N, C-alpha and C positions, 0 to 999 in steps of 0.2 A: 849430922853427917859424919861418920866416923873418920878419924884423922889416921892416916898411914904415916909410917916413919918417914922422915925426910921431906915432909910437905908442909907448906905454910898455907894456912886458911885464913883469909881476910874476909870480912863482910862488908858489902856495900849495898845499900837498899834491901837488906835481908837477903841478899844472893851471896852464897859463898864463892870466892875465888880462890882456887887451888893452885898454888905455886910449889911444885916439887923441888927438892934439893936446895942447896945453898946457892945464893946470887954471887957469882964471882968466887966461889968457894970460901967465902968470907961471912956474908950476911945470911945467917941461918933463920929459921923459922920464928924464933923467938926474938929477933934483933929488932931493938926499939927503933933504930934508924930505918929499917925496912918498913915497919909498921908506920911510923911517922911520915915517910914519904909516900905511902900507899894512901893514907888519909889526905895528904896534901894533894896529891895529883888527881885524886878522884873527887875532890870538892867542887863545888859549882863555881864559886869565885875563882878557882885556879883556871878552870875551863874558859871562863869569860876573860879572864886576863890574857890568856893564850891567844884567843881569837882577836883581842884588841892589839896584841903584838903583831900578829900576822897582818893586820889591816894597816898598821903603822908602817910595817916594813914595806908592804905593797906601795903605799902612798909614797914614801920616801924614794923608793926606786923608780916611781913614775915621774917624780918632780925634778930629781937630781940632774937629768939631762938638760933641763932649763935653766939652772943655775949658773950664773956666769962668775960670782965672786968665790975666790978661792977659800976665803976665811969660812963662809957659808958651806962649800963643799967639805970642807976639813971638818966642820961641826957635824954634818950629816953623816960622814964616814964613821965618826965616832959613836954617833947614834947608832948605826947599822952594826957596828962592832958590838955594842952593848946588847943590842937585840939577838945578835948571834951567840952570844955568851948565855943569854936567857934560854934560847932554843937548845943549846948544848946541856944546859942544866937541866931542862925538861926531858931530854933523851936519856942522860945518865940516870937521873932519878927513876924513870920508868924502867930501865934496864936492871937497876938495883932491885926494884920491886918485883919485876916480872921474870928476871933471869935473861941471859942473853939468848941462847938457842938450845940449852939441853933438853927441854921437854915441851909438850905439846901447847902449854900456854906462855911459852917465852915470847919475849919482844919481837925477835926477828922472824918467827913463824907466822905473824901477821904480815900480810903483804903491804898493807898500808903504813904500819909502823916501819917495816923495812924501807919503804920509799921515803918516808919521813926522816930517817936516820940517814940515808944517803944525801938527802938535801941539806941536812945540817952539816954533814961532814964536807959536802963542796961549797957550802956556803962560807 
């Protein structure tokens, strides 16, 4: 596939992903950080870990109402805070890789990713 100026082409399962322009005006198509984050967020292990975090978050939210001990509740809240930072890292990583909104393949152009970002922000 020919590469146009200001496009980043990444490959995953032999399919090219084309991300035009710089992400945040800083991370260009040759950015090692952008390429590393792309490989990370597209890896199978990363996706499984994300699902495990979502399940753990859901379980903690379900059981916290039945906990009476203040110490245990404090520990659960710190655990939820840590998971929130993991979800924030995920969102920021994907925005760096895909760009925020400037082109058709950007993060917020996908309605499900936009919903995910909204949930992370209010979380």
